[in-house]
N, C-alpha and C positions, 0 to 999 in steps of 0.2 A: 809804296810806290815805285815806278822803275821810272827814273831823268830821265837816263842817256843809253842809248844805244851803240853798243860797237859791230863796226859792218866789215869782213873778212871777202876777198873775193880773190879773184884772177887776176893777175898786175900781165902785162906785158910779155914780161917774160916768162911767161907760165901759159901762154894763148889768151890772156882776158884782154877789160883794159880800163882794171881797176886800177885806184891806185894806191894800194895794201891797204891797209888798218882808216874806215871813216867814224869819227866819234858824232853825233847827229845828238841832237835834245828833244828827247819824246814830246809829244802833246805840240810844239811850234816846228818841226822838222824843221828847225835851224842843224848848218853844218857848223859845228865848231872845231873841230880840227879833223886832219889828215897823219897818218905815220909808215914812213917809207917801210915799206915789207915785199920781202916776194911772197907770188903766191900764197898770201895768209886763208885758207879756205876756209879751214873749219879753228873757233876759236873754243878758247874757257877759262876761268878769275876763276881763283884761288877763293874758297868758305870764309877764309876768315882777315888774309891780309890785301893790300892792297897789289895785286898783280894778276897780269895778265899774260896766258898763252896761245904763242898764236905757231901752226905747221905753217913750214914752206913747202909746199905740195908739188915738187921738182923730184925729178930722177934719184938725184939723191939729196935727201929730205932733209929736213931741220925742223928742230923744236925752238922757238924761241918767243924769251923769255922779257918781260915789261914791267915797268912799276907804273903803277897810274896815283897820278898827283890829286889836286885835292882838287882841280876843274877836271878833271878824268882823263888830262893829255898824257900822251905815254911816252914811258922813256926806255931806251932799251938797255939790259940788262944783261941778259947772256944771249947765247948763241950756240946750238951740238949740234951733230944729226942727230935726224930722226932714226937711226939702225936700222933703213929699210927705206926701198922707192915709193915716190909716190904717196904721201901721208895725207888720208881727209881727213881725220876725226882724230880727237884728244881728248881727253875724260879727269878729273882730279876726281878722288876720293875723297869721303866726307871729311876725313881726318887732316885734310892737306897735307899727307905723308908721298900721297904715290899716287903720281901721274904715268897715265895708260895712252900709247901709242899705236892708228891703226892705220898700217904702211900697204897704202891698197896694193900698190907696184908689179910687189914679190910676198906680199902676203904677211912680214914678218911684223910683231908686236913686242915692242916695248917700253919697258913699266922703269918709269923711272924713280929715285928715292929723291926727294924736296926736304932741301935744310929746313931748321930753322925761319930761314929769309924768304924760304920758297924757289931756290935754284935748282935749283938738277944735278943730281950726284952721279952715287951710286943708279946701276944701271940695271936690269936683268933681261936677254934678249928673247927671243925665240921665233926661228924661223920656221916655215911652215913648205910643204909640198907643192911641184910645180903646178901652175892655175890658180896659185888661190889667192882670196883677194878680200884681205879684213878692212872692214869697211865701217863698225862703230866698236865704239867701247862702252861696255856698260859699269861701274859697279853697284853690286845688287847691295839689297840689306843685309845678307846670310856671310859676308865678309869672302863672295866670290867676284871672280872680273869675267864679265859675258864681253865676248865679241864674233861680231855676225863677220860672217866669213863668207860671202856670196859667191866666189866660186866650188869650193864645196860645201855648199847648200848645208851647214850646219854653224851652230852657235859653240864656239871653242872658249873653255872653262880653265879659271888660276883661282887656284886657291891665294888669297895675301892675307901676310901678314907679315912676320918680321922678313921673311924671307918668301919670293912669289916663286910660285910651283906649279906648273899641270896638273887639274885635278884628277883623281884616283879615276874616276867614274870617265875621262877624256871627255871626248863632246859630243856634244846635243846634236844627234843628225835629223834635218828638214826634210822637209816631200822635195825631192831628187826634180831639175832644171828650177824649183825655185824663185834663189839668187837673193836670201834675205838682203838687206840693205840695214833697212833702221830696224829698233824696235824702240821697247818700254815698258816697265813693271806697270800693274797697280793694284793694290792689293793680291790678291793672290793667283793674278792672271799675267802673263806678256801678251803684251801684240808685237806682229812683227811685219812689215810692209814687205814683198814679194817683187823687185826690180825685175827682176827675166819673168818672170809670169800674169803681173798686173796684178797678186792677191796681196790680200789681207790675212795673215791667219790669229788667230786667237788659241792660249796655251794654258792651261794651268800648272799650278807650280812646281807639275812635273814634270814639266815639258812632255804631256799631250796631248796631244792635235783635237783640239774643240770642234772647228768650226774655221773655212775658209771659204771669203765672198769674193767678185771683182772687185778691186780699190775704186773702178767709176760707170759710170752706168750709162755710158755714152757709147759707148761700142766700141770708142777707138784704142789705137794700137797707145799704148802706155805703158813707162817706166816709172812705179813709185819713187819717189827721193824719201824724203821727212813723214814722219811718225811720232803725235805726242797722243796721251791722252789727259786731259784734264774737268772735269766739271762731268764726269760721267761718262764723258767725248772724248770717241779715239777720230782723230784728225788725222787725214795721209792728204800730202801735193803730190799730185799727178802732172806729169810730165807726158805734153801731147798731146791728150785735151786740155790742160794753162786750166786745174780746177783744183779746187781745196774737195773733202768727200768729209763727211757728216758722220759716223755710226754710233750707235750706241752702245755699248759694250758692259757684257760681253758677248753680247746674242751679235752682237754685228747686224741690227738693223738698221736699216741707209733713213740717215732722219734728214741731211741733204747735203746740194752734193753745187758748189757755185763756179765763178769764175776766180783766178786768182790774182786779175787783174793786171797780168804781161803775161808772161810769154818762157816755159821753162820755171819753173819751183823749186827751185833747188831747195829751201833751205823756209822754216818759220817761226815762228817766234809769237808765244801769246802775253799780252801783259795790259793791264790797266785797260780792261773791256776793249780791248785790238786785238785783230793779228796781226803781224808782218814778215808781210811772204817776198822773200828773195829772190825775183826773176833775174835766173842767168841771162839767159836771151833780148832780154830788154829793157836789159841794164836802169832797173829801178828796184827798188823795195815799194812793194803796194803797203798801204795801210786801208784793212776791212774793218769796221767796226761790227762789234761783235752785238747780239739781241738774244738774249736766252740761249746763248753759247755757241748760236751759230752765225758766220762770217756774214755777212753784207753785201755793198759793188763796196769796191776800192772809194774811198775817199778822198785821197791823194796819194799821187807818188813818190820819193824820196829819189834821184838821178844820182844813182853814181853803177862805173861802169863794173859789170860781174859779177856781182854779187852772188856772194855764196854761200853765208852766215850772217845772223842775225842774232847779238847776246844783248840782250838790254837791262840794265842794272841798275838799282835803287842806289 
C-alpha cells in the first residue's frame, strides 16, 4: 500500500508558487518535508533503487537525481542537462537502466543510461523538427520507447537495447490537429488524450484508431491533460471543465464525469482506493474517494503551490 507521495510543481522561478518537491504522508496528509528544486514539474522513481528523478522545466532544462532516505526525505545526488528546453516528463524503464526525458520546448528526446547506483551517464539525443513538442515518454513491453509529440501529432518510436536508435518504421501518425499529450497501454490497446481537440482515442496494438470520443460531456472548451487506465476504466483529467471523466475501455463508453476538486487538473494518481488530483491553478491536491472505481466528491485538499505531478510510493 502507498504510504507517502511526492508532489512536484512549478516554483517562483518557473512561473509558479510551489516550494519544490513536497513529501506528504498519505491518509493523514501530514506534510513530512520539502526539498528545494527548480520547476520539478514531473517526477519518476527508480524501480529498484531508492532514487528519485525530477525534470527542471526551464528554458535550459535539467534532470535532477535525488537519493531517498528511509524516512522518504530527499538528498541531492546529481544534476545534468535534459539536452533540450522545457522538459515536462520523464520515465525510467523497468530494468532501471534507461531514463527517458521529453523536452516540450524544442521537441528533443534524450535517453540517459543509468549506472548501478542510478546516476545518469551515457546519453542519446534525438532533436526533432521545428514545431515539435515532446510531451510524454512511455517504455512499452515490446522494447520500444514511445514519445507523444503534441506539435507533430504523432507518436515517435525508439528501439531500446544496448544502444537507443529510432524505430525503423518511423513514428505513428495520429489524427491531424489532435495534439497527443498523455497515453497509456492496457492489454492490446493504446489510449491517448488529445489536448488540442479535446478527445480520447483508442488504438489497437498496431496503432489503428478504433474510436474517438469527446473527453468531456460538458460542452466546455477542454484541454485534457493526464490519462491513466486501471481496473478496466480509462480516467482523463479535463482542464477547463475541471473534471475527471471515466470511460469503460476499449469501447470508451462514458461511465461518469465528476468535479476534480479544484482548478486546472494537471495530473492525478491512483493509490489505496483514492484519486489524488494535482490542481495546478487552485494550489492543492484534491483527494477523491473511489467507489467501484468511480471518483466521488473531494474529501480533502492538501495545500501546495502550483502542483503538477503526484507520485505515490510504498
